[in-house]
C-alpha positions in Angstrom: 26.4 -97.0 -147.6 23.1 -97.9 -149.3 22.5 -95.7 -152.4 22.5 -92.3 -154.0 19.3 -90.4 -154.4 19.6 -87.9 -157.3 17.3 -84.9 -156.8 18.4 -82.6 -159.6 20.2 -84.2 -162.5 20.9 -81.8 -165.4 20.8 -78.0 -164.7 22.9 -76.3 -167.4 25.2 -73.4 -166.6 24.2 -71.5 -169.8 25.4 -68.0 -170.2 24.1 -67.3 -173.7 23.2 -69.3 -176.8 26.4 -68.2 -178.6 28.5 -69.9 -176.0 28.1 -73.6 -175.3 28.1 -74.7 -171.6 31.2 -76.4 -170.2 29.5 -78.2 -167.3 26.1 -79.0 -165.7 25.0 -79.2 -162.1 24.4 -82.5 -160.3 23.0 -83.0 -156.8 22.4 -86.2 -154.8 21.7 -87.4 -151.3 23.9 -90.1 -149.9 22.3 -92.4 -147.4 23.5 -95.2 -145.1 22.2 -98.7 -145.1 19.7 -97.8 -142.3 18.4 -94.9 -144.5 19.9 -92.1 -142.5 21.8 -89.6 -144.6 25.6 -89.1 -144.4 25.8 -85.7 -142.7 28.9 -83.6 -143.0 30.8 -86.6 -144.4 33.9 -86.3 -146.6 33.1 -88.2 -149.8 34.8 -89.1 -153.1 32.6 -89.4 -156.2 33.5 -90.9 -159.6 31.3 -89.9 -162.5 31.5 -91.8 -165.8 29.7 -91.0 -169.0 28.9 -94.2 -171.0 28.1 -94.3 -174.7 25.3 -96.4 -176.2 24.2 -98.4 -173.2 24.6 -98.9 -169.5 27.5 -101.2 -170.3 28.9 -99.0 -173.1 32.4 -97.6 -173.5 33.4 -94.8 -171.0 34.0 -91.7 -173.1 34.6 -89.4 -170.1 35.3 -89.8 -166.4 36.1 -87.5 -163.6 36.3 -87.4 -159.8 35.1 -85.0 -157.1 36.0 -84.8 -153.4 33.6 -82.8 -151.2 31.7 -82.8 -147.9 27.9 -83.5 -147.6 25.7 -80.9 -146.0 23.4 -81.2 -143.0 20.8 -83.1 -145.1 23.4 -85.5 -146.6 23.3 -83.7 -149.9 26.3 -83.4 -152.2 26.4 -80.9 -155.1 29.0 -80.6 -157.9 29.4 -79.7 -161.6 29.9 -82.5 -164.0 32.6 -81.3 -166.4 34.7 -79.5 -163.8 36.0 -82.4 -161.8 39.5 -84.0 -161.8 39.5 -85.7 -165.2 40.6 -89.3 -165.3 39.5 -90.2 -168.9 38.6 -88.3 -172.1 37.8 -84.7 -172.8 34.3 -83.4 -171.7 34.1 -80.8 -174.5 34.8 -83.5 -177.1 31.6 -85.5 -176.4 29.4 -85.5 -179.5 26.0 -85.6 -177.9 24.2 -85.9 -181.3 25.5 -89.2 -182.5 24.3 -91.6 -179.8 22.5 -92.0 -176.4 24.5 -91.6 -173.2 24.3 -93.0 -169.7 25.7 -91.5 -166.4 27.4 -93.9 -163.9 27.8 -92.7 -160.3 30.2 -94.3 -157.8 31.1 -93.1 -154.3 33.3 -93.9 -151.4 33.9 -92.6 -147.9 37.1 -90.6 -147.8 40.0 -93.0 -146.9 38.3 -96.0 -148.3 40.3 -97.8 -151.0 37.4 -98.7 -153.4 34.5 -97.0 -155.0 30.9 -98.4 -154.5 28.5 -98.3 -157.5 25.5 -96.1 -156.7 23.7 -96.4 -160.0 23.6 -96.0 -163.8 20.9 -93.9 -165.4 20.3 -92.7 -168.9 20.4 -89.0 -169.9 16.7 -88.3 -170.3 17.6 -85.4 -172.7 20.5 -83.3 -173.7 19.9 -79.6 -173.5 20.1 -77.8 -176.8 23.1 -75.6 -175.9 25.2 -78.7 -174.9 24.0 -80.6 -177.9 24.8 -77.8 -180.3 28.3 -77.4 -178.9 29.7 -80.6 -180.3 27.2 -82.3 -182.7 28.6 -82.9 -186.1 25.4 -81.4 -187.7 25.9 -78.0 -186.0 26.6 -75.1 -188.5 27.0 -72.3 -186.0 30.5 -73.1 -184.6 32.1 -70.4 -186.8 30.5 -66.9 -186.9 31.0 -64.0 -189.2 31.2 -60.3 -188.5 31.7 -58.4 -191.7 34.9 -59.8 -193.3 36.0 -61.5 -190.1 35.3 -65.1 -189.2 35.7 -66.2 -185.6 35.1 -69.2 -183.2 34.3 -68.6 -179.6 34.0 -72.2 -178.5 36.8 -74.6 -177.4 40.1 -75.5 -179.2 40.5 -76.0 -182.9 42.3 -79.1 -184.3 43.7 -79.5 -187.8 44.3 -83.1 -188.6 43.7 -84.1 -185.0 40.6 -84.9 -183.1 42.0 -83.9 -179.7 43.2 -80.3 -179.8 44.9 -79.3 -176.5 45.4 -75.6 -177.4 43.4 -72.9 -179.1 45.0 -74.2 -182.4 46.5 -77.7 -182.5 48.1 -79.4 -185.5 48.2 -83.2 -185.9 51.5 -85.1 -185.8 53.8 -84.6 -188.7 51.9 -81.5 -190.0 53.1 -77.9 -190.2 52.0 -74.4 -191.2 53.6 -72.5 -193.9 53.6 -68.7 -193.7 55.0 -66.4 -196.4 55.1 -62.8 -197.3 56.6 -60.5 -200.0 57.1 -57.6 -197.5 60.7 -56.7 -196.6 60.4 -55.0 -193.3 59.7 -56.2 -189.8 56.7 -53.9 -189.4 54.8 -55.0 -192.5 56.5 -58.4 -193.2 55.9 -59.9 -189.8 54.3 -63.3 -190.1 53.6 -63.7 -186.4 52.7 -60.9 -184.0 52.9 -61.4 -180.3 51.2 -58.7 -178.2 51.2 -57.5 -174.6 47.6 -57.2 -173.5 48.7 -56.3 -170.0 51.9 -54.9 -168.4 52.6 -58.2 -166.6 52.0 -60.3 -169.7 54.9 -62.4 -171.1 54.2 -63.4 -174.7 56.5 -66.2 -175.9 57.0 -69.3 -178.0 57.6 -72.6 -176.3 59.3 -75.7 -177.8 58.0 -78.9 -176.1 59.0 -82.6 -176.2 56.6 -85.4 -177.0 55.3 -85.5 -173.4 54.4 -81.7 -173.5 57.2 -80.5 -171.3 58.9 -77.2 -172.2 62.5 -77.5 -173.4 63.2 -74.1 -175.0 61.4 -70.8 -174.8 61.6 -67.4 -176.5 59.8 -64.7 -174.6 59.7 -61.0 -173.9 58.6 -59.2 -170.8 58.4 -55.6 -169.5 58.6 -56.4 -165.8 60.8 -58.8 -163.9 58.4 -58.4 -161.0 55.2 -56.4 -161.7 54.9 -53.6 -160.9 58.1 -52.9 -159.0 61.0 -54.1 -161.2 61.0 -52.9 -164.8 63.0 -55.2 -167.1 62.2 -54.7 -170.8 64.0 -57.9 -172.0 63.8 -60.5 -174.7 65.1 -63.8 -173.3 66.1 -67.2 -174.6 65.5 -70.0 -172.0 66.5 -73.6 -172.0 66.2 -76.4 -169.5 69.0 -77.2 -167.1 70.2 -80.7 -166.0 67.2 -80.9 -163.6 64.7 -80.2 -166.4 63.8 -76.8 -165.2 63.4 -74.0 -167.8 66.0 -71.3 -167.0 66.6 -68.0 -168.8 70.1 -68.1 -170.4 70.4 -65.1 -172.7 68.8 -61.7 -172.3 68.7 -58.8 -174.7 67.1 -55.5 -173.4 64.9 -53.2 -175.4 63.7 -49.6 -175.0 67.2 -48.1 -174.4 70.0 -46.8 -176.5 72.6 -48.8 -174.5 72.2 -52.6 -174.9 73.8 -54.7 -172.1 73.5 -58.3 -173.3 73.5 -60.6 -170.2 73.9 -64.4 -169.6 72.1 -66.0 -166.7 73.0 -69.3 -165.0 75.3 -70.3 -167.9 78.8 -69.9 -169.3 79.1 -67.8 -172.5 81.3 -69.6 -175.1 82.0 -68.3 -178.6 83.3 -71.2 -180.5 84.2 -72.0 -184.1 86.0 -68.7 -184.9 89.7 -67.7 -184.8 89.4 -64.5 -182.9 87.1 -62.5 -180.7 87.8 -58.8 -181.4 86.8 -55.7 -179.4 87.3 -52.5 -181.3 89.8 -51.8 -184.1 93.2 -50.3 -184.4 91.6 -46.9 -185.1 89.0 -47.2 -182.3 90.3 -49.5 -179.7 87.4 -49.2 -177.3 87.2 -50.3 -173.7 86.1 -53.8 -172.5 85.2 -55.0 -169.0 85.0 -58.8 -168.4 83.7 -60.8 -165.5 84.6 -64.3 -166.7 87.3 -66.2 -168.5 89.1 -64.1 -171.1 91.5 -64.9 -173.9 93.0 -61.9 -175.7 95.3 -61.7 -178.7 96.8 -58.2 -179.4 99.0 -55.5 -178.1 96.5 -53.6 -175.9 96.7 -53.4 -172.2 95.0 -56.1 -170.1 93.8 -55.6 -166.5 92.2 -58.3 -164.3 90.7 -57.5 -160.9 88.4 -55.3 -158.9 90.0 -52.0 -160.0 88.4 -49.1 -161.9 90.3 -49.8 -165.1 88.5 -47.2 -167.2 89.7 -44.2 -165.1 92.9 -45.6 -163.5 94.3 -47.9 -166.2 97.2 -50.3 -165.5 99.9 -49.3 -163.1 102.9 -47.4 -164.7 104.0 -48.9 -168.0 102.5 -52.3 -167.3 100.8 -53.9 -170.3 99.3 -56.5 -168.0 98.2 -56.1 -164.4 96.6 -58.6 -162.0 95.0 -56.6 -159.1 93.2 -57.2 -155.9 92.3 -54.6 -153.3 91.8 -56.7 -150.2 92.5 -60.4 -150.9 95.3 -62.7 -151.9 96.3 -62.6 -155.6 97.8 -65.4 -157.6 98.9 -65.9 -161.2 98.8 -69.4 -162.5 100.6 -71.1 -165.5 99.2 -74.6 -165.6 100.3 -77.8 -167.5 97.5 -80.2 -166.6 99.2 -83.2 -168.1 102.2 -82.8 -165.7 104.7 -83.8 -168.3 105.6 -80.5 -169.9 107.7 -77.6 -168.8 105.9 -74.4 -167.7 107.7 -71.2 -167.2 108.0 -67.5 -167.4 110.3 -66.1 -170.2 111.8 -62.7 -169.8 113.6 -61.3 -172.9 115.5 -58.0 -173.1 116.9 -57.5 -176.6 118.8 -60.7 -177.3 119.3 -61.7 -173.6 117.0 -64.3 -172.1 116.1 -65.1 -168.6 113.7 -68.0 -167.8 112.0 -69.2 -164.7 111.0 -72.8 -165.5 109.2 -75.7 -163.7 109.2 -79.3 -164.9 109.2 -81.0 -161.5 112.2 -79.0 -160.4 112.3 -75.2 -160.2 115.0 -73.5 -162.2 116.3 -70.0 -162.9 118.1 -70.0 -166.3 120.2 -67.4 -168.1 120.8 -68.2 -171.8 119.7 -71.8 -171.1 122.3 -72.3 -168.4 120.8 -73.2 -165.0 121.9 -70.6 -162.4 119.8 -71.9 -159.6 117.7 -75.1 -159.0 115.3 -76.2 -156.3 114.5 -79.9 -156.5 111.3 -81.7 -155.4 112.9 -82.4 -152.0 113.5 -78.7 -151.3 117.2 -78.8 -151.9 118.6 -75.6 -153.4 121.6 -75.7 -155.7 123.6 -72.7 -156.9 125.5 -73.7 -160.1 124.8 -77.3 -159.0 122.7 -79.6 -161.2 121.9 -82.2 -158.4 122.0 -80.6 -155.0 122.3 -83.0 -152.1 121.6 -80.6 -149.2 119.1 -77.9 -148.4 121.8 -75.5 -149.8 124.5 -76.8 -152.2 126.9 -74.3 -153.6 129.5 -74.8 -156.3 131.9 -71.9 -155.4 132.7 -69.5 -152.6 130.2 -68.0 -150.2 131.1 -64.5 -149.1 129.5 -62.9 -146.0 130.6 -59.3 -146.4 129.2 -58.1 -143.1 127.9 -59.7 -140.0 128.1 -63.4 -139.0 127.3 -66.8 -140.6 125.4 -69.3 -138.5 124.4 -73.0 -138.9 121.2 -73.7 -137.1 119.1 -76.8 -136.6 121.5 -79.5 -135.5 123.8 -80.7 -132.6 127.6 -80.9 -132.7 129.9 -82.5 -135.3 129.2 -86.0 -136.6 129.2 -88.5 -139.4 126.9 -91.2 -140.8 128.2 -94.6 -139.6 127.0 -98.0 -140.8 125.1 -99.9 -138.0 124.1 -103.5 -137.7 121.1 -102.7 -135.5 119.0 -99.5 -135.7 119.7 -96.9 -133.0 117.5 -94.0 -131.7 118.3 -90.4 -131.1 120.0 -90.1 -127.7 121.4 -93.6 -127.7 125.1 -94.2 -126.8 126.8 -95.7 -129.9 129.8 -98.0 -129.7 131.9 -100.4 -131.8 132.6 -104.0 -130.9 136.5 -104.2 -131.1 136.4 -107.9 -132.0 134.2 -107.7 -135.1 134.0 -104.0 -135.9 130.2 -103.9 -135.8 128.6 -100.6 -134.7 125.4 -100.4 -132.7 123.9 -99.4 -129.4 126.7 -99.3 -126.8 127.4 -102.4 -124.7 130.2 -102.8 -122.1 133.5 -103.5 -123.7 132.7 -101.5 -126.9 134.8 -98.6 -128.0 132.6 -95.5 -127.4 132.0 -93.5 -130.7 129.4 -90.9 -129.7 125.7 -90.3 -129.3 123.0 -90.8 -132.1 121.1 -87.7 -133.2 118.4 -86.8 -135.8 120.3 -83.7 -137.0 123.9 -82.4 -136.7 125.3 -79.0 -137.3 128.3 -80.4 -139.2 128.2 -83.7 -141.2 131.3 -84.8 -142.9 130.0 -87.6 -145.1 126.4 -86.8 -146.1 125.0 -88.5 -149.2 121.5 -87.7 -150.6 118.9 -90.0 -149.1 121.2 -91.4 -146.4 119.1 -89.8 -143.6 116.3 -92.3 -144.7 118.6 -95.3 -144.8 118.1 -97.5 -141.7 121.5 -99.1 -142.1 123.2 -95.8 -141.2 123.1 -93.7 -138.0 124.1 -90.1 -137.6 126.6 -90.2 -134.7 128.0 -87.0 -133.1 131.3 -87.2 -131.4 131.9 -83.6 -130.4 129.6 -80.8 -129.1 126.6 -80.4 -126.9 124.3 -83.4 -127.3 120.9 -84.4 -125.8 121.7 -88.0 -124.6 119.7 -90.7 -122.8 121.3 -90.4 -119.3 119.9 -93.8 -118.4 122.6 -95.3 -120.7 125.4 -93.6 -118.8 127.0 -93.4 -115.4 127.3 -90.0 -113.6 130.1 -89.2 -111.3 129.2 -85.8 -110.2 129.2 -83.9 -113.5 131.5 -86.4 -115.2 129.7 -88.7 -117.7 131.0 -92.2 -118.1 129.9 -95.2 -120.1 128.3 -98.1 -118.1 131.7 -99.8 -118.0 133.5 -96.6 -116.7 134.9 -94.9 -119.9 134.8 -91.2 -119.4 133.1 -89.5 -122.4 132.1 -86.0 -121.4 130.6 -83.6 -118.9 127.0 -83.0 -117.9 126.1 -79.3 -118.4 123.6 -77.3 -116.4 121.2 -77.3 -119.4 121.0 -81.1 -119.2 123.0 -81.8 -122.3 126.2 -83.8 -122.5 129.3 -82.0 -123.7 131.5 -84.6 -125.5 135.1 -83.7 -125.3 
């Protein structure tokens, strides 16, 4: 790439003398080293405006990306590119001379190539008058009104970023003696279009919005009419989200909360209605109520149906599971349900064990192992009863075990189905060997156990041995003589039934 050939340097986009231009046109031809133009080539241009000399400070810089035409010509407006330094409208053309520096690169190249630095031959009047310190036509008067139609206005700042910008640590004071919203309003925000959204933004030091107060007529223009005043704050991701909405233009006001939990803190009570006018309340969140009025929770039409019967509190679901929770998160306190009729108390309590109490005396207890005790403080079985059990009709069954047995101390662990014997010389009990006294067959469960102690079923030094009943035994540990079952050394112990179990006699 050889050089840039500027063919039209400063043509202003002037729309009237009362309004200063914001840019001017620039055209150039880009040629290769052999003199041929770059035709239909994607190019990047960097334009810098230097103050005082060709090596002066850069007061403004911008970049353009475009494609040359069939003649290698590139056209763009200086002042409307992607700004990389300074503010174009802040250049004071009347205090010094200025130079323009042009750099270019082929699209995809990492570096710019200097094409040339040239002085501004002249600055057109409209551009000069826009920012020169000697200009006296920035503010204009129309009767008693004074207005400014140029750029932004700064008070104690040289770089205003909005129509009116205050410098750091400065403020505006507004006051009035009027006592009504209509005539005492200090700030008026107006809808100039139906889809407008006038508001006030609170921003941090980097200019990012953190809190916003705004009002709008349409959620989606022109389809969804909204008429809401909203308070928005940023979420954890830094996105501005509407939190609190108050509608206007209707007699009924439904205040809504969006993407947030509503918490009313610092007071003692939250009251709906009075004793004379109780009112009705519908809640779709966590609710804490202090009073004697009825409470209904669930997907029921409470206004027309009320609670069921005489219930003061009803938890209702039409087509799903329903659960009531009393929760001690620490896990060290008792939680319960207290029922009181006159002076008589019943309690259902949970403190690790589940208890039903009458006048503080435990009538029933279910411990953490699932053992149930009736008038028993420490049940040692799935059902432990202190007293008689009466079956007034029908039959009583014991289900889940085999035969009648007892826990015996063993020197070596035995498995369910093993033949168990005792060595007559030393009295040790274990898996049967010839010469032992046959005691029975080891099982996991028995229908009747004569010496159970809580936890013994987990003690490897004991084995549950059944000596009578139908038992599933390991037949490989026995000798069969027809249907007769003998030990390996010929002791007869039982009969093999057609169901494959051994009947111990």
